[in-house]
C-alpha positions as CSV (number, residue, x, y, z in Angstrom):
1,M,81.6,59.2,24.0
2,L,84.8,60.6,22.4
3,A,82.5,62.7,20.1
4,L,80.2,64.0,22.6
5,L,83.4,64.7,25.0
6,L,84.7,66.5,22.4
7,A,81.7,69.0,21.6
8,V,81.5,69.6,25.1
9,L,85.2,70.9,24.9
10,L,85.0,72.8,22.0
11,Y,81.6,74.4,22.1
12,A,79.7,74.2,25.4
13,Q,78.0,77.5,26.4
14,G,78.1,79.1,29.9
15,D,74.7,77.0,30.3
16,G,76.5,73.8,29.9
17,S,74.8,72.8,27.0
18,A,76.8,71.7,23.6
19,P,75.9,70.7,20.0
20,A,74.3,67.7,19.7
21,T,76.8,64.9,18.2
22,T,73.9,64.4,15.5
23,N,74.4,68.2,14.2
24,L,76.0,68.8,10.9
25,M,79.7,70.0,10.9
26,N,79.6,73.5,12.6
27,Q,76.0,73.6,13.5
28,S,75.7,74.9,17.0
29,Y,71.9,73.9,17.3
30,P,70.4,71.7,18.4
31,R,72.1,71.8,21.6
32,V,72.0,69.0,24.5
33,Y,72.6,69.5,28.2
34,A,73.6,67.1,30.8
35,D,70.2,66.5,32.4
36,G,68.8,65.7,28.9
37,R,67.4,68.8,27.8
38,A,67.6,69.9,24.3
39,S,67.5,73.2,22.8
40,F,66.3,73.7,19.1
41,R,66.3,76.8,16.9
42,L,64.8,77.6,13.3
43,L,65.1,80.7,11.3
44,A,61.7,81.0,9.8
45,P,61.2,85.1,9.9
46,K,58.2,85.1,7.5
47,A,56.2,81.9,9.3
48,S,53.2,82.3,11.9
49,K,53.4,79.2,13.7
50,V,56.3,76.8,14.2
51,Q,55.9,73.5,16.2
52,L,58.8,70.7,17.1
53,A,57.3,67.3,16.3
54,G,58.4,63.8,16.4
55,A,59.3,61.3,18.9
56,L,60.0,64.1,21.6
57,G,56.5,64.6,22.5
58,A,53.3,63.0,22.1
59,A,51.9,66.0,20.3
60,P,53.8,68.9,18.6
61,L,55.3,71.5,20.7
62,E,55.2,75.4,20.2
63,M,58.0,77.3,19.7
64,A,58.5,80.9,20.2
65,K,59.5,83.4,17.5
66,G,62.5,86.2,18.7
67,E,62.6,89.7,17.1
68,D,65.6,88.1,15.1
69,G,63.2,85.6,13.2
70,F,64.5,82.5,15.1
71,W,61.9,80.1,16.6
72,T,63.6,78.5,19.6
73,L,62.2,76.0,22.4
74,T,64.2,73.9,25.3
75,I,62.4,70.8,25.7
76,P,62.2,69.2,29.2
77,P,64.9,66.4,30.1
78,A,63.9,63.3,27.1
79,V,64.6,59.8,27.7
80,A,68.5,59.3,26.8
81,G,68.8,57.6,23.1
82,F,68.1,58.7,19.7
83,H,65.2,60.6,18.7
84,Y,63.5,61.3,15.3
85,Y,62.2,64.9,15.0
86,W,61.2,67.6,12.6
87,F,59.8,71.4,12.5
88,L,56.0,72.0,11.3
89,V,56.3,75.5,9.8
90,D,52.7,76.8,8.9
91,G,51.8,72.9,9.1
92,V,54.4,72.1,6.6
93,A,56.9,69.5,7.8
94,V,60.6,70.2,7.5
95,N,63.7,68.8,8.6
96,D,66.0,70.6,10.5
97,P,69.1,72.2,8.4
98,G,71.1,72.0,11.2
99,S,71.0,68.0,11.8
100,E,71.7,65.1,10.0
101,A,68.9,63.1,8.4
102,F,68.0,59.4,9.0
103,F,66.1,57.1,7.3
104,G,63.1,57.0,9.4
105,Y,59.2,57.4,9.3
106,G,59.4,56.4,5.9
107,R,61.6,59.4,4.7
108,P,65.0,61.0,5.8
109,T,64.4,62.6,9.0
110,S,66.3,64.9,11.5
111,G,67.6,63.1,14.6
112,I,68.9,64.2,18.0
113,E,71.0,61.7,20.1
114,I,70.6,62.4,23.8
115,P,73.4,61.2,25.8
116,K,73.1,58.6,28.4
117,P,76.0,59.7,31.1
118,G,78.3,57.0,32.0
119,E,77.4,54.7,28.9
120,D,80.1,54.8,26.0
121,F,79.7,51.2,24.8
122,Y,78.0,52.4,21.4
123,W,80.7,54.8,20.7
124,P,83.9,54.8,18.8
125,K,86.9,54.0,21.0
126,D,90.8,53.5,20.3
127,V,90.2,49.9,19.3
128,P,90.5,47.8,16.1
129,H,87.4,48.8,13.8
130,G,85.6,46.6,11.4
131,Q,83.7,47.9,8.2
132,V,80.4,48.3,7.1
133,R,80.2,47.5,3.4
134,S,77.1,48.1,0.9
135,L,76.4,45.2,-1.2
136,P,74.0,46.1,-4.2
137,Y,72.4,42.9,-5.4
138,L,69.8,42.0,-8.1
139,S,66.8,40.0,-6.2
140,K,65.3,36.8,-8.1
141,V,62.2,37.0,-5.9
142,T,61.4,40.5,-6.3
143,G,63.4,41.1,-9.7
144,Q,64.2,44.5,-8.3
145,W,67.7,45.7,-7.2
146,R,68.1,45.9,-3.4
147,R,71.4,46.8,-0.7
148,A,72.5,45.1,2.0
149,M,74.5,46.9,4.6
150,V,77.2,44.0,6.0
151,Y,79.8,44.5,8.8
152,T,82.7,42.5,8.6
153,P,84.9,42.4,11.7
154,P,88.3,43.5,12.3
155,G,90.8,41.9,10.6
156,Y,88.7,40.4,8.2
157,D,90.7,41.7,5.0
158,Q,94.0,40.4,7.0
159,N,93.0,36.7,7.8
160,P,92.1,35.4,4.4
161,R,91.6,31.9,6.2
162,A,89.3,32.9,8.7
163,R,85.5,32.2,8.2
164,Y,82.6,33.8,10.2
165,P,79.3,32.8,11.5
166,V,76.7,35.4,10.3
167,L,73.7,37.4,12.0
168,Y,70.8,38.6,9.9
169,L,69.8,41.9,11.7
170,Q,66.5,43.7,11.0
171,H,65.6,47.4,11.6
172,G,62.0,48.8,12.5
173,A,59.2,50.1,10.6
174,G,59.7,53.1,8.7
175,E,63.6,52.3,8.6
176,D,65.5,50.6,6.0
177,E,69.1,48.6,5.9
178,T,71.0,51.8,7.1
179,G,69.6,51.9,10.4
180,W,71.3,49.7,12.8
181,S,74.6,51.4,11.5
182,R,73.5,55.1,11.5
183,Q,71.1,55.1,14.5
184,G,72.3,52.1,16.3
185,H,76.3,52.4,16.0
186,V,76.2,48.2,15.6
187,H,79.6,48.3,14.3
188,F,80.9,50.4,17.2
189,I,79.0,48.1,20.0
190,L,80.7,44.9,18.0
191,D,84.3,46.5,18.0
192,N,84.1,47.3,21.5
193,L,82.6,43.9,22.3
194,L,85.2,42.3,20.5
195,A,88.0,44.3,21.3
196,A,87.4,43.3,25.5
197,G,86.9,39.7,24.3
198,K,83.3,39.6,25.2
199,A,82.0,38.6,21.5
200,K,82.9,36.2,19.0
201,P,84.0,37.6,15.7
202,M,80.7,37.4,13.2
203,I,79.4,38.9,9.7
204,V,76.5,41.0,10.5
205,A,74.2,41.4,7.5
206,M,71.5,44.1,7.3
207,D,68.6,44.4,4.4
208,K,65.6,46.3,4.1
209,G,62.5,44.9,5.6
210,Y,60.0,45.4,2.7
211,A,59.4,43.3,-0.4
212,M,56.9,42.8,-3.2
213,R,57.0,40.0,-6.0
214,P,56.4,41.6,-9.4
215,G,52.8,42.4,-9.8
216,E,52.2,42.0,-6.1
217,Q,50.2,45.0,-4.3
218,A,51.2,46.2,-0.9
219,Q,48.4,45.0,1.5
220,P,47.0,47.8,4.1
221,R,47.5,47.3,7.7
222,D,45.1,45.1,9.5
223,P,45.1,45.4,13.2
224,D,42.4,43.0,13.8
225,R,44.1,40.2,11.6
226,M,47.3,40.9,13.3
227,A,45.6,40.6,16.9
228,R,44.3,37.5,15.7
229,E,47.4,35.9,14.3
230,R,49.3,36.9,17.2
231,A,46.9,35.1,19.6
232,A,46.9,32.3,17.7
233,G,50.6,31.8,17.3
234,T,50.4,32.3,13.4
235,L,53.8,31.9,12.0
236,R,52.9,34.0,8.6
237,A,54.9,33.7,5.2
238,S,56.2,36.7,3.5
239,T,57.8,37.9,0.4
240,F,60.6,39.3,2.6
241,E,61.0,35.8,4.1
242,S,61.8,34.8,0.8
243,V,64.3,37.2,-0.1
244,V,66.0,36.4,3.1
245,V,66.0,32.7,2.4
246,E,66.5,32.7,-1.3
247,D,68.2,35.7,-2.1
248,L,70.2,37.2,0.9
249,I,71.7,34.0,2.6
250,P,73.3,32.7,-0.5
251,L,74.3,36.2,-1.6
252,I,76.5,36.5,1.8
253,D,77.7,33.0,2.0
254,R,78.8,33.4,-1.8
255,T,80.4,36.8,-1.4
256,F,81.9,36.8,2.4
257,R,84.1,34.0,3.7
258,T,81.1,32.5,6.1
259,R,80.8,29.2,8.1
260,P,77.7,27.8,6.5
261,G,75.4,25.8,8.0
262,R,72.3,26.5,10.8
263,D,74.6,26.5,13.9
264,H,76.4,29.4,12.5
265,R,73.6,31.7,11.6
266,A,71.6,33.6,13.7
267,I,68.4,36.3,13.0
268,A,67.4,39.2,15.0
269,G,65.5,42.5,14.9
270,L,63.9,45.2,16.5
271,S,60.0,46.1,16.7
272,M,58.7,45.5,13.1
273,G,62.2,43.7,12.9
274,S,61.3,41.4,15.6
275,M,58.2,40.2,14.2
276,Q,60.4,39.3,11.0
277,A,62.9,37.8,13.1
278,M,60.6,35.4,14.5
279,Q,58.3,34.6,11.8
280,I,61.3,33.7,9.9
281,G,63.4,32.2,12.3
282,L,60.8,29.9,13.7
283,R,59.8,28.9,10.3
284,H,63.3,27.9,9.2
285,L,64.9,26.1,12.1
286,D,66.7,24.5,9.5
287,K,68.7,27.7,8.6
288,F,69.0,29.7,12.0
289,S,69.8,28.4,15.6
290,S,69.5,31.5,17.6
291,I,66.8,34.2,17.4
292,G,66.6,37.9,19.1
293,L,63.3,39.7,19.8
294,F,64.1,43.1,20.5
295,S,60.7,45.3,21.4
296,G,58.3,43.8,19.4
297,A,57.5,39.9,19.2
298,T,56.6,38.1,22.4
299,V,55.3,34.6,22.7
300,T,52.0,34.8,24.3
301,A,49.7,31.9,22.3
302,D,49.6,28.5,23.3
303,L,52.8,26.9,23.0
304,E,51.2,23.1,22.3
305,T,49.1,24.3,19.1
306,G,50.8,27.7,18.0
307,Y,53.5,28.5,16.4
308,D,53.2,25.8,13.9
309,G,54.1,23.2,17.0
310,V,57.9,24.6,17.3
311,F,57.6,24.8,20.9
312,R,55.6,21.8,21.5
313,N,58.5,19.4,22.4
314,A,60.7,21.6,24.7
315,V,63.8,19.1,24.6
316,E,63.9,19.1,21.0
317,F,63.6,23.1,20.7
318,N,66.4,23.4,23.5
319,K,68.5,21.0,21.4
320,K,67.8,23.1,18.2
321,V,67.9,26.6,19.1
322,H,71.0,27.7,21.2
323,L,69.8,31.0,22.0
324,F,66.3,32.5,22.1
325,W,66.2,35.8,23.2
326,L,63.5,38.4,24.2
327,G,63.8,42.0,25.3
328,A,62.1,45.3,26.1
329,G,62.7,48.9,27.4
330,G,61.8,49.6,30.6
331,A,59.4,52.2,29.8
332,E,57.6,50.1,27.2
333,S,54.9,49.0,29.8
334,R,52.7,47.1,27.8
335,L,55.6,45.3,26.1
336,V,57.2,44.7,29.3
337,Q,53.8,43.1,30.5
338,A,53.6,41.1,27.4
339,L,57.3,39.8,28.2
340,E,56.4,38.7,31.8
341,T,53.8,36.7,30.3
342,S,55.8,35.0,27.7
343,D,58.6,34.4,30.3
344,A,56.4,32.4,32.8
345,A,54.5,30.5,29.9
346,L,58.2,29.8,28.3
347,K,59.1,28.7,31.9
348,K,56.5,26.5,32.4
349,H,56.6,24.7,28.9
350,G,60.5,24.1,29.9
351,I,61.8,26.4,26.9
352,E,65.4,28.1,27.3
353,H,65.4,31.7,26.8
354,V,66.8,34.9,28.0
355,V,64.9,38.0,28.9
356,Y,66.2,41.3,29.4
357,I,64.5,44.7,30.4
358,S,66.5,47.8,29.4
359,P,66.3,50.3,32.4
360,D,64.3,53.2,31.7
361,T,64.5,53.3,28.0
362,A,61.5,53.5,25.3
363,H,61.0,52.4,22.1
364,E,63.8,53.9,20.6
365,W,67.5,53.2,19.6
366,H,69.1,53.3,23.1
367,S,66.9,50.2,24.2
368,W,68.0,48.2,21.2
369,R,71.7,49.3,21.4
370,R,71.6,47.6,25.0
371,H,69.4,44.9,23.6
372,F,72.2,43.9,20.9
373,H,75.2,44.7,24.0
374,D,73.7,41.9,25.9
375,F,72.3,39.7,22.8
376,A,75.8,39.7,20.8
377,P,78.1,38.2,23.4
378,R,75.9,35.2,23.7
379,L,76.3,34.4,20.0
380,F,77.9,31.5,18.6
381,R,79.1,30.1,21.6
């Protein structure tokens, strides 16, 4: 919240708007209002049509051209959180030159932060801070160089005898290993939780959720197959699973002062990453003791026959899995319904779990910040 307050103090106009915290230095647009509205501007004097596209509207929104060559638009109040967007200039997608670019939609993409008044758990505060480190490595599985982003908690370098549990945390479709730190502010959330004594110090490993073996071809998306597998509770193996198990876990354990063993490992993810967390976590309960599913994976298949039988014996599952956490944004109506079905089935079967609904948020980063804020304090207790 500090950055937003500073922006308001320094640059607020008479209409109460201020530059978005996601703007490049000294850029006055986009601007945000206290009620969630946002104003956009692009200089394109020779363009005949400019639209605002991305996650801020169901369809591209028309912008108006002024005599000075600037195209402008003010949108109605948006759902609080982080939103990707871009401009369509005569049909060509271009990023906003006034905004930072974040990796989303499979490419660097403009983003805007619509703040939630009264919430600052994801902003930097005057507390001890950890570090997010870039760790390149050569994957034995893919034969390619990869990169993990790794959060180490405050005091990691000052306490050489301390060892830490590890959370493996995955991004969503079209994003990469930088998403949880750049868009999600996971390091600030953890710093603040740790300073308040609400979470255990932990290492967080974040990797890109895409991987192919040498010679392997990308498979086209098959919604019908995916629906059948969800209905059957199929736990599908993947190349990325092999990367996590064969490359990433050994890399983190030999590079950082971890507490090895399943009791000190968790896996979680958002959207596509929640599917991966479920698939990998449930297939490898010898390596993970906690699983977090943010806005994606649900448990709606038969618990006796699906999921490789991991839920069949509730007593055994509850003994092995210290935390089984499922969440959604309140505005994700279909997913909320699926979670309600999952909750009822898990309760009936005697599976211990946590369900969390983020009030009023959609399929976007503020839901997942809140999810992490609820999930992290429950880990490694």
